[in-house]
N, C-alpha and C positions, 0 to 999 in steps of 0.2 A: 222635814228630810234632816234637819241638823239632830231633832231627836232620837232618830231610828238609823240613822246612817245609811240609809238607802236613797238612790238618786231619783229622781223626778220620775223619770220613765219608767222606772222599777214599781213605782208607788202608783202611777197610773195603770200599769199592768196588773198589779194586784188587786186594784179597786174594780177593773173589770171583770175579773174573774170572783170578784166578790169575797176576795181573802184578805181583805184591807178595809177598815171602815172608809164609807163615802163621806165625800166631802158635802159641809153644808155652808150655806150662804152666811156671812158675816155681816152683809149688807152693801150696796154698790156693786164693786168687782172683788171685793175681798171674799176670799173662801178659808175655810178651816177644816179639821178633820175631827169628827165626835168622837170620844172617848178611847184616845189613842193610849192613854195611860191602863187601859183595860185589856188591850190586844197585845198579843206577842207574835211576831212574825218569826219563823224559823226557817232558815233556807242555808 
């Protein structure tokens, strides 16, 4: 969220519309987003 300036709800909305990279498991309850640096979200 800090890297892209979008709110959590906006990110989840974009993920559901396949307009943002899906989360990946980092082990346990931790999650991350793959390849954020390779994607640009215009809005």
